PyMOL Python script that loads the backbone (N, CA, C, O; Angstrom):
from pymol import cmd

cmd.read_pdbstr("""\
ATOM      1  N   MET A   1     -21.398   0.842 -14.255  1.00  0.00           N
ATOM      2  CA  MET A   1     -20.566   2.005 -14.402  1.00  0.00           C
ATOM      3  C   MET A   1     -19.114   1.544 -14.317  1.00  0.00           C
ATOM      4  O   MET A   1     -18.757   0.688 -13.508  1.00  0.00           O
ATOM      5  N   GLY A   2     -18.308   2.124 -15.158  1.00  0.00           N
ATOM      6  CA  GLY A   2     -16.881   1.821 -15.128  1.00  0.00           C
ATOM      7  C   GLY A   2     -16.229   2.362 -13.864  1.00  0.00           C
ATOM      8  O   GLY A   2     -16.841   3.113 -13.105  1.00  0.00           O
ATOM      9  N   SER A   3     -15.007   1.978 -13.656  1.00  0.00           N
ATOM     10  CA  SER A   3     -14.241   2.519 -12.526  1.00  0.00           C
ATOM     11  C   SER A   3     -14.018   4.003 -12.740  1.00  0.00           C
ATOM     12  O   SER A   3     -13.686   4.437 -13.843  1.00  0.00           O
ATOM     13  N   ARG A   4     -14.199   4.771 -11.696  1.00  0.00           N
ATOM     14  CA  ARG A   4     -14.023   6.217 -11.808  1.00  0.00           C
ATOM     15  C   ARG A   4     -12.558   6.576 -11.648  1.00  0.00           C
ATOM     16  O   ARG A   4     -11.863   6.032 -10.789  1.00  0.00           O
ATOM     17  N   HIS A   5     -12.095   7.499 -12.484  1.00  0.00           N
ATOM     18  CA  HIS A   5     -10.727   7.973 -12.362  1.00  0.00           C
ATOM     19  C   HIS A   5     -10.699   9.473 -12.515  1.00  0.00           C
ATOM     20  O   HIS A   5     -11.561  10.061 -13.168  1.00  0.00           O
ATOM     21  N   GLY A   6      -9.714  10.082 -11.916  1.00  0.00           N
ATOM     22  CA  GLY A   6      -9.567  11.530 -11.966  1.00  0.00           C
ATOM     23  C   GLY A   6      -8.793  12.008 -10.757  1.00  0.00           C
ATOM     24  O   GLY A   6      -8.453  11.212  -9.881  1.00  0.00           O
ATOM     25  N   PRO A   7      -8.512  13.299 -10.699  1.00  0.00           N
ATOM     26  CA  PRO A   7      -7.686  13.817  -9.604  1.00  0.00           C
ATOM     27  C   PRO A   7      -8.339  13.678  -8.229  1.00  0.00           C
ATOM     28  O   PRO A   7      -7.643  13.693  -7.213  1.00  0.00           O
ATOM     29  N   GLU A   8      -9.660  13.543  -8.184  1.00  0.00           N
ATOM     30  CA  GLU A   8     -10.357  13.411  -6.906  1.00  0.00           C
ATOM     31  C   GLU A   8     -10.522  11.957  -6.478  1.00  0.00           C
ATOM     32  O   GLU A   8     -10.985  11.687  -5.370  1.00  0.00           O
ATOM     33  N   SER A   9     -10.152  11.032  -7.334  1.00  0.00           N
ATOM     34  CA  SER A   9     -10.405   9.618  -7.095  1.00  0.00           C
ATOM     35  C   SER A   9      -9.289   8.970  -6.280  1.00  0.00           C
ATOM     36  O   SER A   9      -8.119   9.020  -6.659  1.00  0.00           O
ATOM     37  N   ALA A  10      -9.664   8.364  -5.163  1.00  0.00           N
ATOM     38  CA  ALA A  10      -8.679   7.661  -4.331  1.00  0.00           C
ATOM     39  C   ALA A  10      -8.049   6.508  -5.104  1.00  0.00           C
ATOM     40  O   ALA A  10      -6.862   6.226  -4.938  1.00  0.00           O
ATOM     41  N   ALA A  11      -8.834   5.839  -5.948  1.00  0.00           N
ATOM     42  CA  ALA A  11      -8.304   4.715  -6.729  1.00  0.00           C
ATOM     43  C   ALA A  11      -7.204   5.172  -7.680  1.00  0.00           C
ATOM     44  O   ALA A  11      -6.218   4.460  -7.874  1.00  0.00           O
ATOM     45  N   THR A  12      -7.365   6.355  -8.276  1.00  0.00           N
ATOM     46  CA  THR A  12      -6.334   6.879  -9.172  1.00  0.00           C
ATOM     47  C   THR A  12      -5.020   7.041  -8.425  1.00  0.00           C
ATOM     48  O   THR A  12      -3.966   6.642  -8.919  1.00  0.00           O
ATOM     49  N   TRP A  13      -5.080   7.621  -7.246  1.00  0.00           N
ATOM     50  CA  TRP A  13      -3.860   7.828  -6.456  1.00  0.00           C
ATOM     51  C   TRP A  13      -3.269   6.506  -5.994  1.00  0.00           C
ATOM     52  O   TRP A  13      -2.049   6.369  -5.895  1.00  0.00           O
ATOM     53  N   GLU A  14      -4.125   5.535  -5.711  1.00  0.00           N
ATOM     54  CA  GLU A  14      -3.633   4.219  -5.306  1.00  0.00           C
ATOM     55  C   GLU A  14      -2.899   3.543  -6.465  1.00  0.00           C
ATOM     56  O   GLU A  14      -1.828   2.970  -6.271  1.00  0.00           O
ATOM     57  N   PHE A  15      -3.476   3.609  -7.675  1.00  0.00           N
ATOM     58  CA  PHE A  15      -2.812   3.026  -8.845  1.00  0.00           C
ATOM     59  C   PHE A  15      -1.466   3.698  -9.098  1.00  0.00           C
ATOM     60  O   PHE A  15      -0.489   3.028  -9.433  1.00  0.00           O
ATOM     61  N   LEU A  16      -1.412   5.029  -8.939  1.00  0.00           N
ATOM     62  CA  LEU A  16      -0.151   5.749  -9.125  1.00  0.00           C
ATOM     63  C   LEU A  16       0.883   5.313  -8.088  1.00  0.00           C
ATOM     64  O   LEU A  16       2.067   5.183  -8.400  1.00  0.00           O
ATOM     65  N   SER A  17       0.434   5.092  -6.870  1.00  0.00           N
ATOM     66  CA  SER A  17       1.336   4.635  -5.814  1.00  0.00           C
ATOM     67  C   SER A  17       1.914   3.263  -6.154  1.00  0.00           C
ATOM     68  O   SER A  17       3.113   3.032  -5.992  1.00  0.00           O
ATOM     69  N   TYR A  18       1.061   2.356  -6.624  1.00  0.00           N
ATOM     70  CA  TYR A  18       1.541   1.038  -7.051  1.00  0.00           C
ATOM     71  C   TYR A  18       2.548   1.177  -8.189  1.00  0.00           C
ATOM     72  O   TYR A  18       3.590   0.521  -8.184  1.00  0.00           O
ATOM     73  N   ALA A  19       2.241   2.018  -9.148  1.00  0.00           N
ATOM     74  CA  ALA A  19       3.127   2.198 -10.304  1.00  0.00           C
ATOM     75  C   ALA A  19       4.492   2.719  -9.861  1.00  0.00           C
ATOM     76  O   ALA A  19       5.521   2.279 -10.373  1.00  0.00           O
ATOM     77  N   ARG A  20       4.503   3.648  -8.918  1.00  0.00           N
ATOM     78  CA  ARG A  20       5.785   4.170  -8.404  1.00  0.00           C
ATOM     79  C   ARG A  20       6.611   3.066  -7.753  1.00  0.00           C
ATOM     80  O   ARG A  20       7.841   3.107  -7.764  1.00  0.00           O
ATOM     81  N   SER A  21       5.919   2.080  -7.187  1.00  0.00           N
ATOM     82  CA  SER A  21       6.606   0.962  -6.531  1.00  0.00           C
ATOM     83  C   SER A  21       6.964  -0.154  -7.503  1.00  0.00           C
ATOM     84  O   SER A  21       7.598  -1.135  -7.114  1.00  0.00           O
ATOM     85  N   GLY A  22       6.563  -0.013  -8.765  1.00  0.00           N
ATOM     86  CA  GLY A  22       6.841  -1.042  -9.765  1.00  0.00           C
ATOM     87  C   GLY A  22       5.911  -2.235  -9.690  1.00  0.00           C
ATOM     88  O   GLY A  22       6.243  -3.315 -10.179  1.00  0.00           O
ATOM     89  N   ILE A  23       4.752  -2.048  -9.083  1.00  0.00           N
ATOM     90  CA  ILE A  23       3.789  -3.140  -8.925  1.00  0.00           C
ATOM     91  C   ILE A  23       2.689  -2.997  -9.965  1.00  0.00           C
ATOM     92  O   ILE A  23       2.109  -1.923 -10.124  1.00  0.00           O
ATOM     93  N   ALA A  24       2.405  -4.090 -10.676  1.00  0.00           N
ATOM     94  CA  ALA A  24       1.289  -4.101 -11.617  1.00  0.00           C
ATOM     95  C   ALA A  24       0.006  -4.278 -10.819  1.00  0.00           C
ATOM     96  O   ALA A  24      -0.180  -5.296 -10.152  1.00  0.00           O
ATOM     97  N   ALA A  25      -0.869  -3.297 -10.885  1.00  0.00           N
ATOM     98  CA  ALA A  25      -2.084  -3.315 -10.069  1.00  0.00           C
ATOM     99  C   ALA A  25      -3.240  -4.059 -10.724  1.00  0.00           C
ATOM    100  O   ALA A  25      -4.340  -4.099 -10.174  1.00  0.00           O
ATOM    101  N   PHE A  26      -3.003  -4.649 -11.894  1.00  0.00           N
ATOM    102  CA  PHE A  26      -4.085  -5.283 -12.634  1.00  0.00           C
ATOM    103  C   PHE A  26      -3.759  -6.737 -12.928  1.00  0.00           C
ATOM    104  O   PHE A  26      -3.195  -7.037 -13.980  1.00  0.00           O
ATOM    105  N   PRO A  27      -4.101  -7.645 -12.025  1.00  0.00           N
ATOM    106  CA  PRO A  27      -3.856  -9.049 -12.336  1.00  0.00           C
ATOM    107  C   PRO A  27      -4.747  -9.484 -13.490  1.00  0.00           C
ATOM    108  O   PRO A  27      -5.857  -8.980 -13.661  1.00  0.00           O
ATOM    109  N   GLY A  28      -4.251 -10.413 -14.263  1.00  0.00           N
ATOM    110  CA  GLY A  28      -5.017 -10.913 -15.392  1.00  0.00           C
ATOM    111  C   GLY A  28      -4.370 -10.541 -16.709  1.00  0.00           C
ATOM    112  O   GLY A  28      -3.254 -10.021 -16.751  1.00  0.00           O
ATOM    113  N   SER A  29      -5.080 -10.813 -17.765  1.00  0.00           N
ATOM    114  CA  SER A  29      -4.568 -10.606 -19.117  1.00  0.00           C
ATOM    115  C   SER A  29      -4.311  -9.131 -19.416  1.00  0.00           C
ATOM    116  O   SER A  29      -5.127  -8.271 -19.084  1.00  0.00           O
ATOM    117  N   ARG A  30      -3.172  -8.846 -20.044  1.00  0.00           N
ATOM    118  CA  ARG A  30      -2.846  -7.467 -20.435  1.00  0.00           C
ATOM    119  C   ARG A  30      -3.815  -6.949 -21.486  1.00  0.00           C
ATOM    120  O   ARG A  30      -4.019  -5.742 -21.612  1.00  0.00           O
ATOM    121  N   ASP A  31      -4.416  -7.876 -22.247  1.00  0.00           N
ATOM    122  CA  ASP A  31      -5.329  -7.478 -23.321  1.00  0.00           C
ATOM    123  C   ASP A  31      -6.761  -7.273 -22.850  1.00  0.00           C
ATOM    124  O   ASP A  31      -7.608  -6.826 -23.624  1.00  0.00           O
ATOM    125  N   ALA A  32      -7.042  -7.593 -21.590  1.00  0.00           N
ATOM    126  CA  ALA A  32      -8.405  -7.443 -21.077  1.00  0.00           C
ATOM    127  C   ALA A  32      -8.768  -5.962 -20.969  1.00  0.00           C
ATOM    128  O   ALA A  32      -7.908  -5.110 -20.744  1.00  0.00           O
ATOM    129  N   TYR A  33     -10.034  -5.685 -21.131  1.00  0.00           N
ATOM    130  CA  TYR A  33     -10.509  -4.304 -21.036  1.00  0.00           C
ATOM    131  C   TYR A  33     -10.692  -3.895 -19.581  1.00  0.00           C
ATOM    132  O   TYR A  33     -11.018  -4.709 -18.718  1.00  0.00           O
ATOM    133  N   LEU A  34     -10.474  -2.627 -19.342  1.00  0.00           N
ATOM    134  CA  LEU A  34     -10.640  -2.052 -18.014  1.00  0.00           C
ATOM    135  C   LEU A  34     -11.581  -0.858 -18.169  1.00  0.00           C
ATOM    136  O   LEU A  34     -11.131   0.248 -18.467  1.00  0.00           O
ATOM    137  N   PRO A  35     -12.889  -1.073 -17.968  1.00  0.00           N
ATOM    138  CA  PRO A  35     -13.834   0.022 -18.187  1.00  0.00           C
ATOM    139  C   PRO A  35     -13.600   1.169 -17.209  1.00  0.00           C
ATOM    140  O   PRO A  35     -13.584   0.965 -15.995  1.00  0.00           O
ATOM    141  N   GLN A  36     -13.422   2.354 -17.736  1.00  0.00           N
ATOM    142  CA  GLN A  36     -13.114   3.541 -16.942  1.00  0.00           C
ATOM    143  C   GLN A  36     -14.066   4.671 -17.303  1.00  0.00           C
ATOM    144  O   GLN A  36     -14.667   4.671 -18.377  1.00  0.00           O
ATOM    145  N   ILE A  37     -14.197   5.617 -16.413  1.00  0.00           N
ATOM    146  CA  ILE A  37     -14.938   6.843 -16.712  1.00  0.00           C
ATOM    147  C   ILE A  37     -14.389   7.965 -15.834  1.00  0.00           C
ATOM    148  O   ILE A  37     -14.116   7.771 -14.650  1.00  0.00           O
ATOM    149  N   TRP A  38     -14.236   9.121 -16.431  1.00  0.00           N
ATOM    150  CA  TRP A  38     -13.739  10.307 -15.737  1.00  0.00           C
ATOM    151  C   TRP A  38     -14.809  10.769 -14.757  1.00  0.00           C
ATOM    152  O   TRP A  38     -15.994  10.734 -15.088  1.00  0.00           O
ATOM    153  N   VAL A  39     -14.423  11.200 -13.560  1.00  0.00           N
ATOM    154  CA  VAL A  39     -15.388  11.553 -12.519  1.00  0.00           C
ATOM    155  C   VAL A  39     -16.369  12.637 -12.970  1.00  0.00           C
ATOM    156  O   VAL A  39     -17.544  12.584 -12.605  1.00  0.00           O
ATOM    157  N   ARG A  40     -15.926  13.592 -13.736  1.00  0.00           N
ATOM    158  CA  ARG A  40     -16.839  14.650 -14.202  1.00  0.00           C
ATOM    159  C   ARG A  40     -17.866  14.108 -15.195  1.00  0.00           C
ATOM    160  O   ARG A  40     -18.991  14.602 -15.263  1.00  0.00           O
ATOM    161  N   ASP A  41     -17.473  13.082 -15.970  1.00  0.00           N
ATOM    162  CA  ASP A  41     -18.422  12.469 -16.894  1.00  0.00           C
ATOM    163  C   ASP A  41     -19.500  11.699 -16.139  1.00  0.00           C
ATOM    164  O   ASP A  41     -20.641  11.625 -16.595  1.00  0.00           O
ATOM    165  N   VAL A  42     -19.149  11.128 -14.991  1.00  0.00           N
ATOM    166  CA  VAL A  42     -20.143  10.459 -14.143  1.00  0.00           C
ATOM    167  C   VAL A  42     -21.189  11.474 -13.704  1.00  0.00           C
ATOM    168  O   VAL A  42     -22.390  11.231 -13.814  1.00  0.00           O
ATOM    169  N   ALA A  43     -20.723  12.608 -13.209  1.00  0.00           N
ATOM    170  CA  ALA A  43     -21.643  13.651 -12.746  1.00  0.00           C
ATOM    171  C   ALA A  43     -22.526  14.148 -13.884  1.00  0.00           C
ATOM    172  O   ALA A  43     -23.727  14.338 -13.695  1.00  0.00           O
ATOM    173  N   SER A  44     -21.950  14.361 -15.057  1.00  0.00           N
ATOM    174  CA  SER A  44     -22.731  14.828 -16.210  1.00  0.00           C
ATOM    175  C   SER A  44     -23.795  13.813 -16.607  1.00  0.00           C
ATOM    176  O   SER A  44     -24.922  14.187 -16.929  1.00  0.00           O
ATOM    177  N   ALA A  45     -23.440  12.535 -16.585  1.00  0.00           N
ATOM    178  CA  ALA A  45     -24.401  11.489 -16.956  1.00  0.00           C
ATOM    179  C   ALA A  45     -25.552  11.422 -15.958  1.00  0.00           C
ATOM    180  O   ALA A  45     -26.705  11.245 -16.351  1.00  0.00           O
ATOM    181  N   ILE A  46     -25.248  11.561 -14.682  1.00  0.00           N
ATOM    182  CA  ILE A  46     -26.302  11.521 -13.660  1.00  0.00           C
ATOM    183  C   ILE A  46     -27.230  12.722 -13.798  1.00  0.00           C
ATOM    184  O   ILE A  46     -28.451  12.573 -13.735  1.00  0.00           O
ATOM    185  N   VAL A  47     -26.665  13.904 -13.985  1.00  0.00           N
ATOM    186  CA  VAL A  47     -27.488  15.108 -14.164  1.00  0.00           C
ATOM    187  C   VAL A  47     -28.358  14.966 -15.407  1.00  0.00           C
ATOM    188  O   VAL A  47     -29.546  15.286 -15.368  1.00  0.00           O
ATOM    189  N   ALA A  48     -27.785  14.493 -16.501  1.00  0.00           N
ATOM    190  CA  ALA A  48     -28.563  14.317 -17.735  1.00  0.00           C
ATOM    191  C   ALA A  48     -29.701  13.321 -17.530  1.00  0.00           C
ATOM    192  O   ALA A  48     -30.815  13.548 -18.001  1.00  0.00           O
ATOM    193  N   ALA A  49     -29.428  12.223 -16.831  1.00  0.00           N
ATOM    194  CA  ALA A  49     -30.464  11.215 -16.597  1.00  0.00           C
ATOM    195  C   ALA A  49     -31.605  11.759 -15.751  1.00  0.00           C
ATOM    196  O   ALA A  49     -32.753  11.346 -15.912  1.00  0.00           O
ATOM    197  N   LEU A  50     -31.292  12.687 -14.848  1.00  0.00           N
ATOM    198  CA  LEU A  50     -32.320  13.242 -13.966  1.00  0.00           C
ATOM    199  C   LEU A  50     -33.068  14.425 -14.568  1.00  0.00           C
ATOM    200  O   LEU A  50     -34.173  14.744 -14.129  1.00  0.00           O
ATOM    201  N   THR A  51     -32.484  15.073 -15.561  1.00  0.00           N
ATOM    202  CA  THR A  51     -33.089  16.308 -16.073  1.00  0.00           C
ATOM    203  C   THR A  51     -33.534  16.248 -17.529  1.00  0.00           C
ATOM    204  O   THR A  51     -34.265  17.130 -17.978  1.00  0.00           O
ATOM    205  N   GLN A  52     -33.117  15.241 -18.271  1.00  0.00           N
ATOM    206  CA  GLN A  52     -33.454  15.148 -19.691  1.00  0.00           C
ATOM    207  C   GLN A  52     -34.515  14.075 -19.914  1.00  0.00           C
ATOM    208  O   GLN A  52     -34.570  13.090 -19.178  1.00  0.00           O
ATOM    209  N   PRO A  53     -35.352  14.266 -20.921  1.00  0.00           N
ATOM    210  CA  PRO A  53     -36.333  13.225 -21.237  1.00  0.00           C
ATOM    211  C   PRO A  53     -35.650  12.066 -21.977  1.00  0.00           C
ATOM    212  O   PRO A  53     -35.455  12.121 -23.191  1.00  0.00           O
ATOM    213  N   VAL A  54     -35.299  11.040 -21.240  1.00  0.00           N
ATOM    214  CA  VAL A  54     -34.639   9.875 -21.837  1.00  0.00           C
ATOM    215  C   VAL A  54     -35.496   8.639 -21.594  1.00  0.00           C
ATOM    216  O   VAL A  54     -36.230   8.574 -20.608  1.00  0.00           O
ATOM    217  N   PRO A  55     -35.406   7.661 -22.487  1.00  0.00           N
ATOM    218  CA  PRO A  55     -36.168   6.428 -22.276  1.00  0.00           C
ATOM    219  C   PRO A  55     -35.726   5.731 -20.991  1.00  0.00           C
ATOM    220  O   PRO A  55     -34.551   5.762 -20.627  1.00  0.00           O
ATOM    221  N   SER A  56     -36.677   5.108 -20.316  1.00  0.00           N
ATOM    222  CA  SER A  56     -36.313   4.370 -19.106  1.00  0.00           C
ATOM    223  C   SER A  56     -35.488   3.152 -19.501  1.00  0.00           C
ATOM    224  O   SER A  56     -35.613   2.634 -20.611  1.00  0.00           O
ATOM    225  N   GLY A  57     -34.669   2.716 -18.601  1.00  0.00           N
ATOM    226  CA  GLY A  57     -33.832   1.554 -18.878  1.00  0.00           C
ATOM    227  C   GLY A  57     -32.574   1.585 -18.046  1.00  0.00           C
ATOM    228  O   GLY A  57     -32.408   2.419 -17.156  1.00  0.00           O
ATOM    229  N   ILE A  58     -31.710   0.674 -18.352  1.00  0.00           N
ATOM    230  CA  ILE A  58     -30.434   0.573 -17.660  1.00  0.00           C
ATOM    231  C   ILE A  58     -29.357   1.078 -18.603  1.00  0.00           C
ATOM    232  O   ILE A  58     -29.286   0.661 -19.759  1.00  0.00           O
ATOM    233  N   TYR A  59     -28.523   1.973 -18.107  1.00  0.00           N
ATOM    234  CA  TYR A  59     -27.449   2.546 -18.911  1.00  0.00           C
ATOM    235  C   TYR A  59     -26.109   2.199 -18.278  1.00  0.00           C
ATOM    236  O   TYR A  59     -25.938   2.294 -17.063  1.00  0.00           O
ATOM    237  N   ASP A  60     -25.171   1.799 -19.109  1.00  0.00           N
ATOM    238  CA  ASP A  60     -23.812   1.519 -18.648  1.00  0.00           C
ATOM    239  C   ASP A  60     -22.957   2.726 -19.001  1.00  0.00           C
ATOM    240  O   ASP A  60     -22.804   3.064 -20.175  1.00  0.00           O
ATOM    241  N   ILE A  61     -22.409   3.365 -18.000  1.00  0.00           N
ATOM    242  CA  ILE A  61     -21.666   4.608 -18.209  1.00  0.00           C
ATOM    243  C   ILE A  61     -20.172   4.301 -18.163  1.00  0.00           C
ATOM    244  O   ILE A  61     -19.621   3.995 -17.106  1.00  0.00           O
ATOM    245  N   VAL A  62     -19.525   4.385 -19.327  1.00  0.00           N
ATOM    246  CA  VAL A  62     -18.073   4.188 -19.433  1.00  0.00           C
ATOM    247  C   VAL A  62     -17.545   5.120 -20.512  1.00  0.00           C
ATOM    248  O   VAL A  62     -18.320   5.709 -21.267  1.00  0.00           O
ATOM    249  N   ASP A  63     -16.217   5.253 -20.584  1.00  0.00           N
ATOM    250  CA  ASP A  63     -15.622   6.041 -21.659  1.00  0.00           C
ATOM    251  C   ASP A  63     -15.979   5.423 -23.002  1.00  0.00           C
ATOM    252  O   ASP A  63     -16.258   4.227 -23.090  1.00  0.00           O
ATOM    253  N   ASP A  64     -15.967   6.246 -24.048  1.00  0.00           N
ATOM    254  CA  ASP A  64     -16.394   5.769 -25.360  1.00  0.00           C
ATOM    255  C   ASP A  64     -15.348   4.920 -26.075  1.00  0.00           C
ATOM    256  O   ASP A  64     -15.671   4.287 -27.080  1.00  0.00           O
ATOM    257  N   GLU A  65     -14.115   4.885 -25.597  1.00  0.00           N
ATOM    258  CA  GLU A  65     -13.093   4.025 -26.185  1.00  0.00           C
ATOM    259  C   GLU A  65     -12.627   3.029 -25.140  1.00  0.00           C
ATOM    260  O   GLU A  65     -12.214   3.420 -24.048  1.00  0.00           O
ATOM    261  N   PRO A  66     -12.691   1.729 -25.468  1.00  0.00           N
ATOM    262  CA  PRO A  66     -12.248   0.728 -24.495  1.00  0.00           C
ATOM    263  C   PRO A  66     -10.766   0.903 -24.162  1.00  0.00           C
ATOM    264  O   PRO A  66      -9.956   1.219 -25.034  1.00  0.00           O
ATOM    265  N   LEU A  67     -10.433   0.700 -22.924  1.00  0.00           N
ATOM    266  CA  LEU A  67      -9.055   0.824 -22.460  1.00  0.00           C
ATOM    267  C   LEU A  67      -8.581  -0.547 -22.013  1.00  0.00           C
ATOM    268  O   LEU A  67      -9.263  -1.229 -21.248  1.00  0.00           O
ATOM    269  N   ARG A  68      -7.424  -0.944 -22.485  1.00  0.00           N
ATOM    270  CA  ARG A  68      -6.859  -2.232 -22.072  1.00  0.00           C
ATOM    271  C   ARG A  68      -6.022  -2.041 -20.804  1.00  0.00           C
ATOM    272  O   ARG A  68      -5.456  -0.974 -20.565  1.00  0.00           O
ATOM    273  N   ARG A  69      -5.965  -3.088 -20.014  1.00  0.00           N
ATOM    274  CA  ARG A  69      -5.215  -3.034 -18.752  1.00  0.00           C
ATOM    275  C   ARG A  69      -3.770  -2.601 -18.979  1.00  0.00           C
ATOM    276  O   ARG A  69      -3.229  -1.804 -18.212  1.00  0.00           O
ATOM    277  N   GLU A  70      -3.152  -3.122 -20.023  1.00  0.00           N
ATOM    278  CA  GLU A  70      -1.755  -2.785 -20.306  1.00  0.00           C
ATOM    279  C   GLU A  70      -1.586  -1.282 -20.529  1.00  0.00           C
ATOM    280  O   GLU A  70      -0.626  -0.684 -20.042  1.00  0.00           O
ATOM    281  N   SER A  71      -2.514  -0.674 -21.263  1.00  0.00           N
ATOM    282  CA  SER A  71      -2.434   0.764 -21.537  1.00  0.00           C
ATOM    283  C   SER A  71      -2.598   1.574 -20.260  1.00  0.00           C
ATOM    284  O   SER A  71      -1.879   2.551 -20.047  1.00  0.00           O
ATOM    285  N   TYR A  72      -3.534   1.178 -19.415  1.00  0.00           N
ATOM    286  CA  TYR A  72      -3.749   1.916 -18.169  1.00  0.00           C
ATOM    287  C   TYR A  72      -2.528   1.799 -17.259  1.00  0.00           C
ATOM    288  O   TYR A  72      -2.118   2.775 -16.631  1.00  0.00           O
ATOM    289  N   GLY A  73      -1.956   0.605 -17.194  1.00  0.00           N
ATOM    290  CA  GLY A  73      -0.746   0.425 -16.399  1.00  0.00           C
ATOM    291  C   GLY A  73       0.397   1.285 -16.907  1.00  0.00           C
ATOM    292  O   GLY A  73       1.134   1.881 -16.122  1.00  0.00           O
ATOM    293  N   PHE A  74       0.543   1.347 -18.229  1.00  0.00           N
ATOM    294  CA  PHE A  74       1.588   2.189 -18.818  1.00  0.00           C
ATOM    295  C   PHE A  74       1.356   3.653 -18.471  1.00  0.00           C
ATOM    296  O   PHE A  74       2.290   4.361 -18.095  1.00  0.00           O
ATOM    297  N   MET A  75       0.106   4.109 -18.597  1.00  0.00           N
ATOM    298  CA  MET A  75      -0.198   5.514 -18.301  1.00  0.00           C
ATOM    299  C   MET A  75       0.061   5.846 -16.833  1.00  0.00           C
ATOM    300  O   MET A  75       0.578   6.920 -16.524  1.00  0.00           O
ATOM    301  N   CYS A  76      -0.291   4.936 -15.929  1.00  0.00           N
ATOM    302  CA  CYS A  76      -0.027   5.171 -14.504  1.00  0.00           C
ATOM    303  C   CYS A  76       1.473   5.224 -14.240  1.00  0.00           C
ATOM    304  O   CYS A  76       1.940   6.066 -13.474  1.00  0.00           O
ATOM    305  N   SER A  77       2.229   4.328 -14.873  1.00  0.00           N
ATOM    306  CA  SER A  77       3.687   4.339 -14.698  1.00  0.00           C
ATOM    307  C   SER A  77       4.279   5.640 -15.205  1.00  0.00           C
ATOM    308  O   SER A  77       5.131   6.242 -14.552  1.00  0.00           O
ATOM    309  N   TYR A  78       3.825   6.070 -16.369  1.00  0.00           N
ATOM    310  CA  TYR A  78       4.332   7.317 -16.943  1.00  0.00           C
ATOM    311  C   TYR A  78       3.979   8.510 -16.049  1.00  0.00           C
ATOM    312  O   TYR A  78       4.827   9.354 -15.761  1.00  0.00           O
ATOM    313  N   ALA A  79       2.719   8.567 -15.618  1.00  0.00           N
ATOM    314  CA  ALA A  79       2.281   9.686 -14.773  1.00  0.00           C
ATOM    315  C   ALA A  79       3.051   9.707 -13.456  1.00  0.00           C
ATOM    316  O   ALA A  79       3.419  10.775 -12.965  1.00  0.00           O
ATOM    317  N   SER A  80       3.291   8.540 -12.890  1.00  0.00           N
ATOM    318  CA  SER A  80       4.016   8.506 -11.615  1.00  0.00           C
ATOM    319  C   SER A  80       5.461   8.952 -11.787  1.00  0.00           C
ATOM    320  O   SER A  80       6.065   9.457 -10.840  1.00  0.00           O
ATOM    321  N   SER A  81       6.027   8.777 -12.977  1.00  0.00           N
ATOM    322  CA  SER A  81       7.408   9.224 -13.208  1.00  0.00           C
ATOM    323  C   SER A  81       7.497  10.744 -13.289  1.00  0.00           C
ATOM    324  O   SER A  81       8.581  11.308 -13.136  1.00  0.00           O
ATOM    325  N   LEU A  82       6.380  11.407 -13.527  1.00  0.00           N
ATOM    326  CA  LEU A  82       6.354  12.864 -13.616  1.00  0.00           C
ATOM    327  C   LEU A  82       6.168  13.516 -12.254  1.00  0.00           C
ATOM    328  O   LEU A  82       6.326  14.729 -12.112  1.00  0.00           O
ATOM    329  N   MET A  83       5.835  12.715 -11.261  1.00  0.00           N
ATOM    330  CA  MET A  83       5.540  13.253  -9.928  1.00  0.00           C
ATOM    331  C   MET A  83       6.792  13.376  -9.091  1.00  0.00           C
ATOM    332  O   MET A  83       6.726  13.812  -7.941  1.00  0.00           O
TER     333      MET A  83
END
""", "prot")
cmd.dss("prot")
cmd.show_as("cartoon", "prot")
cmd.util.cbc("prot")
cmd.orient("prot")
């Protein structure tokens, strides 16, 4: 499962705090992917897995579009500037 993000996520607030301080919270390549998923999508996926007839197996739950570290850092910086 990707990292959960959303208004209820402590990690989201931590990333925003780093961004306000001018700290890049993602060491490594700017082009690397950062798998994310919205907290409500996590809940929907779990409910669907428990209530729908789906084939058994392992499912990786992430957003449908890959997010690069650079983009997430930019979004956190922008969001923190609005606060």
